MOPAC internal coordinates of N, CA, C and O (Angstrom, degrees):
PM7 1SCF
backbone

  N    0.0000 0     0.00 0     0.00 0    0    0    0
  C    1.4574 1     0.00 0     0.00 0    1    0    0
  C    1.5314 1   110.47 1     0.00 0    2    1    0
  O    1.2310 1   120.72 1   138.72 1    3    2    1
  N    1.3448 1   116.23 1   -41.28 1    3    2    1
  C    1.4629 1   120.09 1   179.95 1    5    3    2
  C    1.5221 1   110.75 1   -61.02 1    6    5    3
  O    1.2310 1   120.26 1   142.09 1    7    6    5
  N    1.3299 1   117.11 1   -37.91 1    7    6    5
  C    1.4683 1   120.12 1   178.32 1    9    7    6
  C    1.5178 1   111.47 1   -65.12 1   10    9    7
  O    1.2310 1   120.38 1   143.15 1   11   10    9
  N    1.3188 1   116.88 1   -36.85 1   11   10    9
  C    1.4625 1   120.94 1   178.50 1   13   11   10
  C    1.5295 1   110.73 1   -65.69 1   14   13   11
  O    1.2310 1   120.21 1   137.25 1   15   14   13
  N    1.3200 1   117.20 1   -42.75 1   15   14   13
  C    1.4627 1   121.82 1   178.24 1   17   15   14
  C    1.5249 1   110.24 1   -63.99 1   18   17   15
  O    1.2310 1   120.18 1   135.41 1   19   18   17
  N    1.3377 1   117.27 1   -44.59 1   19   18   17
  C    1.4608 1   121.60 1   178.05 1   21   19   18
  C    1.5276 1   110.50 1   -60.57 1   22   21   19
  O    1.2310 1   119.96 1   136.10 1   23   22   21
  N    1.3195 1   117.68 1   -43.90 1   23   22   21
  C    1.4652 1   121.48 1   178.35 1   25   23   22
  C    1.5274 1   110.76 1   -60.69 1   26   25   23
  O    1.2310 1   120.26 1   135.98 1   27   26   25
  N    1.3317 1   117.12 1   -44.02 1   27   26   25
  C    1.4621 1   121.38 1   179.65 1   29   27   26
  C    1.5235 1   110.63 1   -61.85 1   30   29   27
  O    1.2310 1   119.53 1   135.01 1   31   30   29
  N    1.3331 1   118.50 1   -44.99 1   31   30   29
  C    1.4658 1   121.87 1  -179.18 1   33   31   30
  C    1.5252 1   111.38 1   -63.69 1   34   33   31
  O    1.2310 1   120.02 1   136.88 1   35   34   33
  N    1.3096 1   117.57 1   -43.12 1   35   34   33
  C    1.4629 1   121.32 1   178.94 1   37   35   34
  C    1.5244 1   110.05 1   -65.44 1   38   37   35
  O    1.2310 1   120.28 1   139.51 1   39   38   37
  N    1.3210 1   117.06 1   -40.49 1   39   38   37
  C    1.4624 1   120.96 1   178.24 1   41   39   38
  C    1.5137 1   110.91 1   -63.22 1   42   41   39
  O    1.2310 1   120.25 1   136.43 1   43   42   41
  N    1.3244 1   117.12 1   -43.57 1   43   42   41
  C    1.4608 1   121.24 1   179.92 1   45   43   42
  C    1.5221 1   110.87 1   -63.56 1   46   45   43
  O    1.2310 1   119.99 1   138.99 1   47   46   45
  N    1.3352 1   117.62 1   -41.01 1   47   46   45
  C    1.4605 1   120.97 1   179.82 1   49   47   46
  C    1.5264 1   111.14 1   -63.66 1   50   49   47
  O    1.2310 1   119.84 1   150.24 1   51   50   49
  N    1.3206 1   117.91 1   -29.76 1   51   50   49
  C    1.4578 1   119.69 1  -179.62 1   53   51   50
  C    1.5231 1   111.75 1   -78.27 1   54   53   51
  O    1.2310 1   119.62 1   162.86 1   55   54   53
  N    1.3234 1   118.33 1   -17.14 1   55   54   53
  C    1.4594 1   122.16 1  -178.47 1   57   55   54
  C    1.5231 1   111.89 1   -97.87 1   58   57   55
  O    1.2310 1   119.88 1   145.59 1   59   58   57
  N    1.3247 1   117.84 1   -34.41 1   59   58   57
  C    1.4640 1   121.61 1  -175.08 1   61   59   58
  C    1.5165 1   109.67 1  -108.46 1   62   61   59
  O    1.2310 1   120.27 1   -54.99 1   63   62   61
  N    1.3134 1   117.10 1   125.01 1   63   62   61
  C    1.4589 1   122.84 1   175.51 1   65   63   62
  C    1.5243 1   106.91 1   -97.56 1   66   65   63
  O    1.2310 1   120.00 1   -51.06 1   67   66   65
  N    1.3483 1   117.61 1   128.94 1   67   66   65
  C    1.4603 1   119.86 1  -174.77 1   69   67   66
  C    1.5239 1   112.15 1  -127.98 1   70   69   67
  O    1.2310 1   121.32 1   -22.96 1   71   70   69
  N    1.3399 1   115.08 1   157.04 1   71   70   69
  C    1.4477 1   123.34 1   173.76 1   73   71   70
  C    1.5261 1   107.45 1  -135.68 1   74   73   71
  O    1.2310 1   120.34 1   -22.99 1   75   74   73
  N    1.3186 1   116.96 1   157.01 1   75   74   73
  C    1.4594 1   121.84 1   179.31 1   77   75   74
  C    1.5212 1   108.57 1  -120.11 1   78   77   75
  O    1.2310 1   120.63 1   -47.03 1   79   78   77
  N    1.3327 1   116.41 1   132.97 1   79   78   77
  C    1.4653 1   120.59 1  -179.02 1   81   79   78
  C    1.5275 1   109.26 1  -109.83 1   82   81   79
  O    1.2310 1   120.72 1   -61.50 1   83   82   81
  N    1.3358 1   116.22 1   118.50 1   83   82   81
  C    1.4655 1   122.37 1   177.18 1   85   83   82
  C    1.5215 1   108.67 1  -132.06 1   86   85   83
  O    1.2310 1   120.63 1   -23.90 1   87   86   85
  N    1.3215 1   116.40 1   156.10 1   87   86   85
  C    1.4592 1   121.28 1   178.91 1   89   87   86
  C    1.5193 1   109.11 1  -154.23 1   90   89   87
  O    1.2310 1   121.01 1   -15.84 1   91   90   89
  N    1.3352 1   115.68 1   164.16 1   91   90   89
  C    1.4677 1   122.73 1   179.22 1   93   91   90
  C    1.5244 1   108.27 1  -125.95 1   94   93   91
  O    1.2310 1   120.75 1   -44.31 1   95   94   93
  N    1.3265 1   116.17 1   135.69 1   95   94   93
  C    1.4600 1   122.63 1   174.61 1   97   95   94
  C    1.5202 1   107.69 1  -113.03 1   98   97   95
  O    1.2310 1   119.97 1   -50.21 1   99   98   97
  N    1.3259 1   117.67 1   129.79 1   99   98   97
  C    1.4662 1   120.37 1  -179.26 1  101   99   98
  C    1.5224 1   109.74 1   -74.82 1  102  101   99
  O    1.2310 1   121.13 1   -28.57 1  103  102  101
  N    1.3308 1   115.44 1   151.43 1  103  102  101
  C    1.4624 1   121.08 1  -179.78 1  105  103  102
  C    1.5155 1   110.74 1  -119.22 1  106  105  103
  O    1.2310 1   121.04 1    14.00 1  107  106  105
  N    1.3260 1   115.61 1  -166.00 1  107  106  105
  C    1.4649 1   119.72 1  -178.33 1  109  107  106
  C    1.5252 1   112.52 1   -98.42 1  110  109  107
  O    1.2310 1   119.93 1  -171.04 1  111  110  109
  N    1.3306 1   117.73 1     8.96 1  111  110  109
  C    1.4568 1   121.63 1   178.89 1  113  111  110
  C    1.5179 1   113.82 1    96.74 1  114  113  111
  O    1.2310 1   119.76 1   155.26 1  115  114  113
  N    1.3141 1   118.06 1   -24.74 1  115  114  113
  C    1.4668 1   121.55 1  -178.56 1  117  115  114
  C    1.5157 1   112.93 1  -112.23 1  118  117  115
  O    1.2310 1   120.47 1   155.90 1  119  118  117
  N    1.3097 1   116.71 1   -24.10 1  119  118  117
  C    1.4587 1   120.51 1  -174.30 1  121  119  118
  C    1.5264 1   109.75 1  -156.23 1  122  121  119
  O    1.2310 1   121.40 1   -11.61 1  123  122  121
  N    1.3157 1   114.93 1   168.39 1  123  122  121
  C    1.4602 1   121.48 1   178.62 1  125  123  122
  C    1.5231 1   108.47 1  -113.57 1  126  125  123
  O    1.2310 1   121.04 1   -34.18 1  127  126  125
  N    1.3160 1   115.61 1   145.82 1  127  126  125
  C    1.4601 1   120.99 1   176.52 1  129  127  126
  C    1.5177 1   109.05 1  -126.06 1  130  129  127
  O    1.2310 1   121.63 1   -43.04 1  131  130  129
  N    1.3396 1   114.49 1   136.96 1  131  130  129
  C    1.4621 1   119.09 1   179.51 1  133  131  130
  C    1.5237 1   108.73 1  -156.16 1  134  133  131
  O    1.2310 1   120.41 1   -57.90 1  135  134  133
  N    1.3183 1   116.82 1   122.10 1  135  134  133
  C    1.4739 1   122.97 1   177.90 1  137  135  134
  C    1.5268 1   112.56 1    48.95 1  138  137  135
  O    1.2310 1   120.55 1  -136.85 1  139  138  137
  N    1.3326 1   116.56 1    43.15 1  139  138  137
  C    1.4590 1   120.69 1   178.01 1  141  139  138
  C    1.5202 1   114.35 1    83.96 1  142  141  139
  O    1.2310 1   119.79 1   176.04 1  143  142  141
  N    1.3120 1   118.01 1    -3.96 1  143  142  141
  C    1.4747 1   121.75 1   178.24 1  145  143  142
  C    1.5201 1   109.66 1   -94.50 1  146  145  143
  O    1.2310 1   120.86 1   -33.99 1  147  146  145
  N    1.3140 1   115.96 1   146.01 1  147  146  145
  C    1.4610 1   121.28 1   174.10 1  149  147  146
  C    1.5233 1   107.27 1  -115.91 1  150  149  147
  O    1.2310 1   121.12 1   -55.51 1  151  150  149
  N    1.3329 1   115.47 1   124.49 1  151  150  149
  C    1.4575 1   121.49 1  -178.41 1  153  151  150
  C    1.5156 1   110.07 1  -116.59 1  154  153  151
  O    1.2310 1   120.84 1   -38.37 1  155  154  153
  N    1.3218 1   116.01 1   141.63 1  155  154  153
  C    1.4640 1   121.43 1   174.22 1  157  155  154
  C    1.5289 1   108.56 1   -84.80 1  158  157  155
  O    1.2310 1   120.28 1   -25.39 1  159  158  157
  N    1.3343 1   117.07 1   154.61 1  159  158  157
  C    1.4650 1   119.21 1   176.56 1  161  159  158
  C    1.5311 1   110.46 1   -52.94 1  162  161  159
  O    1.2310 1   121.11 1   -45.23 1  163  162  161
  N    1.3245 1   115.49 1   134.77 1  163  162  161
  C    1.4637 1   121.64 1  -178.42 1  165  163  162
  C    1.5237 1   113.39 1    95.59 1  166  165  163
  O    1.2310 1   120.26 1   163.04 1  167  166  165
  N    1.3346 1   117.10 1   -16.96 1  167  166  165
  C    1.4637 1   119.40 1   178.96 1  169  167  166
  C    1.5241 1   110.80 1   -79.47 1  170  169  167
  O    1.2310 1   121.64 1   -26.49 1  171  170  169
  N    1.3197 1   114.46 1   153.51 1  171  170  169
  C    1.4621 1   122.10 1  -178.14 1  173  171  170
  C    1.5260 1   108.45 1  -122.88 1  174  173  171
  O    1.2310 1   120.80 1   -41.15 1  175  174  173
  N    1.3198 1   116.07 1   138.85 1  175  174  173
  C    1.4687 1   122.16 1   174.54 1  177  175  174
  C    1.5150 1   108.00 1  -121.87 1  178  177  175
  O    1.2310 1   120.68 1   -46.31 1  179  178  177
  N    1.3251 1   116.30 1   133.69 1  179  178  177
  C    1.4570 1   119.85 1   178.54 1  181  179  178
  C    1.5234 1   109.67 1  -129.53 1  182  181  179
  O    1.2310 1   120.79 1   -55.22 1  183  182  181
  N    1.3295 1   116.10 1   124.78 1  183  182  181
  C    1.4511 1   122.23 1   175.24 1  185  183  182
  C    1.5239 1   107.20 1   -95.26 1  186  185  183
  O    1.2310 1   120.48 1   -68.34 1  187  186  185
  N    1.3354 1   116.69 1   111.66 1  187  186  185
  C    1.4646 1   121.08 1  -178.25 1  189  187  186
  C    1.5163 1   112.31 1  -105.26 1  190  189  187
  O    1.2310 1   120.73 1  -167.46 1  191  190  189
  N    1.3387 1   116.21 1    12.54 1  191  190  189
  C    1.4562 1   120.46 1   178.92 1  193  191  190
  C    1.5226 1   109.00 1  -102.00 1  194  193  191
  O    1.2310 1   120.24 1   -49.39 1  195  194  193
  N    1.3078 1   117.14 1   130.61 1  195  194  193
  C    1.4499 1   120.85 1   177.98 1  197  195  194
  C    1.5042 1   111.54 1   -72.20 1  198  197  195
  O    1.2310 1   118.77 1    -9.06 1  199  198  197
  N    1.2653 1   119.96 1   170.94 1  199  198  197
  C    1.4578 1   123.07 1    10.70 1  201  199  198
  C    1.5305 1   113.54 1   -84.19 1  202  201  199
  O    1.2310 1   119.28 1   162.89 1  203  202  201
  N    1.3297 1   118.98 1   -17.11 1  203  202  201
  C    1.4696 1   119.59 1   179.21 1  205  203  202
  C    1.5215 1   109.27 1  -113.05 1  206  205  203
  O    1.2310 1   120.70 1   -62.85 1  207  206  205
  N    1.3117 1   116.26 1   117.15 1  207  206  205
  C    1.4583 1   122.45 1   179.72 1  209  207  206
  C    1.5204 1   108.73 1  -110.19 1  210  209  207
  O    1.2310 1   120.57 1   -39.76 1  211  210  209
  N    1.3360 1   116.51 1   140.24 1  211  210  209
  C    1.4642 1   120.47 1  -177.73 1  213  211  210
  C    1.5269 1   109.79 1  -158.27 1  214  213  211
  O    1.2310 1   121.72 1   -14.48 1  215  214  213
  N    1.3399 1   114.31 1   165.52 1  215  214  213
  C    1.4601 1   122.51 1   178.54 1  217  215  214
  C    1.5185 1   107.77 1  -128.63 1  218  217  215
  O    1.2310 1   120.62 1   -45.96 1  219  218  217
  N    1.3504 1   116.42 1   134.04 1  219  218  217
  C    1.4590 1   122.09 1  -179.12 1  221  219  218
  C    1.5224 1   110.30 1  -123.40 1  222  221  219
  O    1.2310 1   120.75 1   -38.52 1  223  222  221
  N    1.3314 1   116.17 1   141.48 1  223  222  221
  C    1.4581 1   123.37 1   175.73 1  225  223  222
  C    1.5179 1   108.59 1  -117.41 1  226  225  223
  O    1.2310 1   120.54 1   -50.33 1  227  226  225
  N    1.3332 1   116.57 1   129.67 1  227  226  225
  C    1.4624 1   121.47 1   176.89 1  229  227  226
  C    1.5285 1   108.11 1   -85.50 1  230  229  227
  O    1.2310 1   120.95 1   -59.61 1  231  230  229
  N    1.3241 1   115.78 1   120.39 1  231  230  229
  C    1.4669 1   121.19 1  -177.57 1  233  231  230
  C    1.5345 1   111.20 1   -87.15 1  234  233  231
  O    1.2310 1   120.53 1   -12.52 1  235  234  233
  N    1.3223 1   116.59 1   167.48 1  235  234  233
  C    1.4758 1   122.52 1  -177.98 1  237  235  234
  C    1.5185 1   112.66 1   -60.19 1  238  237  235
  O    1.2310 1   120.49 1   148.98 1  239  238  237
  N    1.3487 1   116.66 1   -31.02 1  239  238  237
  C    1.4697 1   119.90 1  -178.34 1  241  239  238
  C    1.5319 1   112.69 1   -85.70 1  242  241  239
  O    1.2310 1   120.40 1  -176.28 1  243  242  241
  N    1.3266 1   116.84 1     3.72 1  243  242  241
  C    1.4549 1   120.65 1   179.64 1  245  243  242
  C    1.5156 1   114.16 1    89.68 1  246  245  243
  O    1.2310 1   120.00 1   179.40 1  247  246  245
  N    1.3296 1   117.61 1    -0.60 1  247  246  245
  C    1.4675 1   119.31 1   176.53 1  249  247  246
  C    1.5294 1   108.97 1   -82.18 1  250  249  247
  O    1.2310 1   121.53 1   -27.56 1  251  250  249
  N    1.3089 1   114.69 1   152.44 1  251  250  249
  C    1.4579 1   121.64 1  -177.77 1  253  251  250
  C    1.5164 1   108.49 1  -114.95 1  254  253  251
  O    1.2310 1   120.65 1   -63.75 1  255  254  253
  N    1.3169 1   116.36 1   116.25 1  255  254  253
  C    1.4611 1   121.76 1   178.29 1  257  255  254
  C    1.5170 1   109.51 1   -99.33 1  258  257  255
  O    1.2310 1   120.44 1   -56.41 1  259  258  257
  N    1.3252 1   116.76 1   123.59 1  259  258  257
  C    1.4599 1   121.46 1  -175.52 1  261  259  258
  C    1.5310 1   111.10 1  -127.07 1  262  261  259
  O    1.2310 1   120.95 1   -31.56 1  263  262  261
  N    1.3310 1   115.79 1   148.44 1  263  262  261
  C    1.4650 1   122.07 1   174.11 1  265  263  262
  C    1.5198 1   109.02 1  -140.04 1  266  265  263
  O    1.2310 1   121.19 1   -39.09 1  267  266  265
  N    1.3314 1   115.33 1   140.91 1  267  266  265
  C    1.4506 1   120.37 1   175.04 1  269  267  266
  C    1.5242 1   109.78 1   -62.06 1  270  269  267
  O    1.2310 1   120.70 1   -35.32 1  271  270  269
  N    1.3284 1   116.26 1   144.68 1  271  270  269
  C    1.4607 1   121.14 1   177.69 1  273  271  270
  C    1.5183 1   112.13 1  -119.22 1  274  273  271
  O    1.2310 1   119.99 1   172.25 1  275  274  273
  N    1.3136 1   117.62 1    -7.75 1  275  274  273
  C    1.4585 1   121.29 1   179.69 1  277  275  274
  C    1.5116 1   111.42 1   -92.37 1  278  277  275
  O    1.2310 1   121.13 1    -4.73 1  279  278  277
  N    1.3167 1   115.45 1   175.27 1  279  278  277
  C    1.4540 1   122.28 1   178.71 1  281  279  278
  C    1.5197 1   109.42 1  -116.66 1  282  281  279
  O    1.2310 1   120.40 1   -49.29 1  283  282  281
  N    1.3195 1   116.84 1   130.71 1  283  282  281
  C    1.4679 1   121.93 1   176.35 1  285  283  282
  C    1.5241 1   107.49 1  -123.22 1  286  285  283
  O    1.2310 1   120.55 1   -61.90 1  287  286  285
  N    1.3056 1   116.56 1   118.10 1  287  286  285
  C    1.4654 1   121.27 1   178.37 1  289  287  286
  C    1.5295 1   107.97 1   -78.09 1  290  289  287
  O    1.2310 1   120.64 1   -52.98 1  291  290  289
  N    1.3222 1   116.38 1   127.02 1  291  290  289
  C    1.4629 1   120.70 1  -177.71 1  293  291  290
  C    1.5223 1   113.17 1  -105.99 1  294  293  291
  O    1.2310 1   119.85 1   151.00 1  295  294  293
  N    1.3248 1   117.89 1   -29.00 1  295  294  293
  C    1.4622 1   121.71 1   178.53 1  297  295  294
  C    1.5220 1   108.23 1  -144.02 1  298  297  295
  O    1.2310 1   121.39 1   -39.08 1  299  298  297
  N    1.3289 1   114.95 1   140.92 1  299  298  297
  C    1.4508 1   119.80 1   178.29 1  301  299  298
  C    1.5253 1   108.96 1  -154.86 1  302  301  299
  O    1.2310 1   119.98 1   -21.08 1  303  302  301
  N    1.3346 1   117.64 1   158.92 1  303  302  301
  C    1.4660 1   120.63 1  -176.58 1  305  303  302
  C    1.5254 1   112.56 1   -67.39 1  306  305  303
  O    1.2310 1   121.01 1   -25.17 1  307  306  305
  N    1.3167 1   115.67 1   154.83 1  307  306  305
  C    1.4558 1   118.90 1   172.83 1  309  307  306
  C    1.5281 1   107.63 1   -64.28 1  310  309  307
  O    1.2310 1   120.70 1   -27.68 1  311  310  309
  N    1.2929 1   116.27 1   152.32 1  311  310  309
  C    1.4590 1   120.54 1  -176.70 1  313  311  310
  C    1.5197 1   112.08 1    88.65 1  314  313  311
  O    1.2310 1   121.10 1  -174.84 1  315  314  313
  N    1.3425 1   115.51 1     5.16 1  315  314  313
  C    1.4574 1   120.73 1   178.81 1  317  315  314
  C    1.5204 1   109.22 1  -124.98 1  318  317  315
  O    1.2310 1   120.71 1   -16.57 1  319  318  317
  N    1.3313 1   116.25 1   163.43 1  319  318  317
  C    1.4601 1   120.03 1   175.61 1  321  319  318
  C    1.5160 1   109.76 1  -142.23 1  322  321  319
  O    1.2310 1   121.25 1   -26.38 1  323  322  321
  N    1.3399 1   115.22 1   153.62 1  323  322  321
  C    1.4576 1   122.52 1  -177.93 1  325  323  322
  C    1.5281 1   108.75 1  -101.81 1  326  325  323
  O    1.2310 1   121.21 1   -45.86 1  327  326  325
  N    1.3269 1   115.29 1   134.14 1  327  326  325
  C    1.4622 1   121.75 1   176.01 1  329  327  326
  C    1.5203 1   107.78 1  -126.08 1  330  329  327
  O    1.2310 1   120.00 1   -49.47 1  331  330  329
  N    1.3332 1   117.60 1   130.53 1  331  330  329
  C    1.4632 1   122.92 1   178.85 1  333  331  330
  C    1.5243 1   108.78 1   -81.90 1  334  333  331
  O    1.2310 1   120.55 1   -54.52 1  335  334  333
  N    1.3425 1   116.56 1   125.48 1  335  334  333
  C    1.4598 1   123.01 1   177.65 1  337  335  334
  C    1.5255 1   106.85 1  -125.62 1  338  337  335
  O    1.2310 1   120.41 1   -79.70 1  339  338  337
  N    1.3420 1   116.82 1   100.30 1  339  338  337
  C    1.4646 1   120.90 1  -176.71 1  341  339  338
  C    1.5145 1   110.49 1    65.23 1  342  341  339
  O    1.2310 1   120.58 1    61.36 1  343  342  341
  N    1.3255 1   116.49 1  -118.64 1  343  342  341
  C    1.4643 1   122.46 1   179.98 1  345  343  342
  C    1.5267 1   112.59 1   -92.38 1  346  345  343
  O    1.2310 1   119.82 1   178.48 1  347  346  345
  N    1.3020 1   117.95 1    -1.52 1  347  346  345
  C    1.4603 1   120.25 1  -170.90 1  349  347  346
  C    1.5217 1   112.49 1  -124.02 1  350  349  347
  O    1.2310 1   121.42 1   -40.93 1  351  350  349
  N    1.3365 1   114.88 1   139.07 1  351  350  349
  C    1.4543 1   121.02 1   169.60 1  353  351  350
  C    1.5199 1   108.04 1   -84.00 1  354  353  351
  O    1.2310 1   120.83 1   -37.63 1  355  354  353
  N    1.3074 1   116.02 1   142.37 1  355  354  353
  C    1.4603 1   121.70 1   175.10 1  357  355  354
  C    1.5167 1   107.56 1  -128.92 1  358  357  355
  O    1.2310 1   120.74 1   -33.41 1  359  358  357
  N    1.3324 1   116.18 1   146.59 1  359  358  357
  C    1.4585 1   121.28 1  -176.95 1  361  359  358
  C    1.5289 1   108.97 1  -110.98 1  362  361  359
  O    1.2310 1   121.54 1   -49.22 1  363  362  361
  N    1.3345 1   114.65 1   130.78 1  363  362  361
  C    1.4523 1   121.31 1  -179.14 1  365  363  362
  C    1.5157 1   110.20 1  -129.26 1  366  365  363
  O    1.2310 1   121.07 1   -15.71 1  367  366  365
  N    1.3219 1   115.57 1   164.29 1  367  366  365
  C    1.4483 1   121.86 1   172.42 1  369  367  366
  C    1.5193 1   107.28 1   -61.98 1  370  369  367
  O    1.2310 1   119.96 1   -47.62 1  371  370  369
  N    1.3281 1   117.69 1   132.38 1  371  370  369
  C    1.4652 1   121.87 1  -174.69 1  373  371  370
  C    1.5262 1   113.05 1   -64.84 1  374  373  371
  O    1.2310 1   119.69 1   149.53 1  375  374  373
  N    1.3162 1   118.20 1   -30.47 1  375  374  373
  C    1.4626 1   120.46 1  -178.25 1  377  375  374
  C    1.5178 1   113.24 1   -95.66 1  378  377  375
  O    1.2310 1   120.11 1   161.48 1  379  378  377
  N    1.3382 1   117.40 1   -18.52 1  379  378  377
  C    1.4692 1   120.88 1   179.94 1  381  379  378
  C    1.5340 1   108.45 1  -144.55 1  382  381  379
  O    1.2310 1   120.58 1   -81.76 1  383  382  381
  N    1.3354 1   116.50 1    98.24 1  383  382  381
  C    1.4666 1   121.56 1  -175.84 1  385  383  382
  C    1.5236 1   113.55 1   -66.01 1  386  385  383
  O    1.2310 1   119.79 1   169.74 1  387  386  385
  N    1.3256 1   118.01 1   -10.26 1  387  386  385
  C    1.4673 1   120.03 1   177.35 1  389  387  386
  C    1.5250 1   111.19 1   -80.66 1  390  389  387
  O    1.2310 1   120.51 1   170.00 1  391  390  389
  N    1.3444 1   116.63 1   -10.00 1  391  390  389
  C    1.4640 1   121.29 1  -179.65 1  393  391  390
  C    1.5226 1   110.27 1  -105.84 1  394  393  391
  O    1.2310 1   120.38 1   -34.69 1  395  394  393
  N    1.3302 1   116.88 1   145.31 1  395  394  393
  C    1.4679 1   119.62 1   177.89 1  397  395  394
  C    1.5218 1   110.97 1   -73.02 1  398  397  395
  O    1.2310 1   121.51 1   -15.91 1  399  398  397
  N    1.3081 1   114.72 1   164.09 1  399  398  397
  C    1.4532 1   121.86 1   175.72 1  401  399  398
  C    1.5273 1   107.93 1   -88.21 1  402  401  399
  O    1.2310 1   120.23 1   -50.80 1  403  402  401
  N    1.3088 1   117.17 1   129.20 1  403  402  401
  C    1.4591 1   120.83 1   178.55 1  405  403  402
  C    1.5191 1   109.97 1   -97.74 1  406  405  403
  O    1.2310 1   120.88 1   -45.66 1  407  406  405
  N    1.3214 1   115.92 1   134.34 1  407  406  405
  C    1.4566 1   120.50 1   178.43 1  409  407  406
  C    1.5210 1   110.90 1   128.27 1  410  409  407
  O    1.2310 1   121.22 1    -0.73 1  411  410  409
  N    1.3317 1   115.26 1   179.27 1  411  410  409
  C    1.4708 1   121.69 1  -177.56 1  413  411  410
  C    1.5227 1   110.81 1   -75.88 1  414  413  411
  O    1.2310 1   121.59 1   -47.45 1  415  414  413
  N    1.3262 1   114.57 1   132.55 1  415  414  413
  C    1.4667 1   121.69 1   179.60 1  417  415  414
  C    1.5300 1   107.86 1  -123.89 1  418  417  415
  O    1.2310 1   120.42 1   -45.77 1  419  418  417
  N    1.3262 1   116.80 1   134.23 1  419  418  417
  C    1.4665 1   121.66 1   175.69 1  421  419  418
  C    1.5242 1   107.86 1  -110.98 1  422  421  419
  O    1.2310 1   120.97 1   -39.81 1  423  422  421
  N    1.3397 1   115.74 1   140.19 1  423  422  421
  C    1.4613 1   119.40 1  -177.13 1  425  423  422
  C    1.5070 1   110.88 1  -148.02 1  426  425  423
  O    1.2310 1   121.30 1   -22.56 1  427  426  425
  N    1.3338 1   115.12 1   157.44 1  427  426  425
  C    1.4570 1   122.71 1   169.79 1  429  427  426
  C    1.5128 1   105.56 1  -104.87 1  430  429  427
  O    1.2310 1   120.19 1   -61.48 1  431  430  429
  N    1.3263 1   117.24 1   118.52 1  431  430  429
  C    1.4580 1   121.78 1  -177.01 1  433  431  430
  C    1.5097 1   110.39 1  -118.44 1  434  433  431
  O    1.2310 1   121.45 1   -45.82 1  435  434  433
  N    1.2936 1   114.82 1   134.18 1  435  434  433
  C    1.4496 1   121.11 1   175.78 1  437  435  434
  C    1.4755 1   112.37 1  -105.29 1  438  437  435
  O    1.2310 1   120.10 1   180.00 1  439  438  437

């Protein structure tokens, strides 16, 4: 079973090209601020509402380190379409959404 899972993961990596988006926001040294929220060092904020989902950690120096957690499809084959489901884009056959999209897909994943 483990070999089957490993094969599936390697196969998926060869079909989907991904990137990760992270950024840092400077703070005042004592706390982190983000979208009107004030976080103490060690606190975590997670935005789970689309279209952009991300998780931020408040560091000891007051800086806020954030990374996207959602998936955004950037390229997909013709004959397919992208549908947003929560924080993630999913690609389906354009004429039958019950079928997967076949071909190379590029995405930005957080």
